[in-house]
C-alpha positions, 0 to 999 in steps of 0.5 A, spaced: 238 830 429 241 835 424 249 835 425 249 841 420 244 845 424 248 851 427 244 854 433 246 861 435 246 864 443 240 868 441 236 862 439 238 857 445 236 863 449 229 864 446 228 856 447 230 857 454 225 863 455 220 858 452 222 853 457 221 858 463 215 860 461 212 853 460 214 851 467 212 857 470 205 857 467 205 850 468 203 850 460 204 843 458 202 845 450 207 850 451 212 845 453 211 840 448 212 845 443 219 846 444 220 838 443 220 834 437 215 828 437 221 823 438 224 827 443 229 823 448 227 827 455 232 825 461 230 828 468 234 822 471 240 821 468 240 813 469 233 812 469 228 810 464 228 816 459 221 820 457 220 818 450 216 822 445 211 827 446 206 822 450 211 821 455 213 828 456 206 830 456 204 825 462 210 827 466 209 834 465 201 833 467 203 830 474 210 832 476 209 840 474 201 841 473 199 837 479 204 837 484 208 844 483 205 850 485 208 857 484 214 855 480 220 860 479 225 858 473 232 862 471 238 860 467 244 862 464 247 859 458 254 857 458 255 855 451 253 853 444 257 848 439 253 846 433 246 844 434 248 843 442 247 848 448 249 847 455 246 851 461 245 852 468 239 853 471 235 854 478 228 853 480 224 853 486 217 851 487 212 849 492 212 841 492 205 839 494 206 831 496 210 833 502 207 840 503 214 843 502 218 848 498 224 845 493 230 849 491 234 846 485 240 847 482 242 844 475 245 843 468 242 841 462 245 839 455 240 840 449 241 837 442 236 841 437 234 837 431 231 843 427 227 849 427 219 849 427 214 855 427 216 857 434 223 857 434 228 851 435 226 844 436 229 840 442 230 832 440 235 830 446 234 834 453 239 831 459 239 834 466 243 833 472 241 837 478 241 837 486 235 839 490 234 841 498 227 841 501 226 848 505 220 850 509 219 856 505 222 860 499 228 861 503 234 864 500 241 860 498 244 863 504 239 861 509 239 854 506 247 853 506 247 856 513 241 851 515 245 845 512 252 846 515 254 841 520 253 844 527 259 848 530 261 850 523 258 857 523 
């Protein structure tokens, strides 16, 4: 990991745009091109990390390609410091194992180790998120109304 690397907001946004494309197109190779060979990818903060391309590829082939349909992803870049970026993100998709829609709101910390032929290369990917299951691609307002305690409307 290069501590001398200074990332610009434009570069971090380009990386997140690539992540968006990879997820929405369910393109494993595009996703792998965003990460260093020895990347540490943490989808579950206190769970075991996905280490290296092999683990990331397996995760994406099952969790994204096999189990998700019609994923949508958006993000807001919050900040940059040296070789690190913080962004919030939102995603939703049809989750086949339970035949339901999942809506996610999350935050991620990205640590970049260098630049490759396609832009920045991420060596540490950490995310924290919350999600809700819905019976359709409901709006956030609909989900909030549906999850309020009775009598609070």
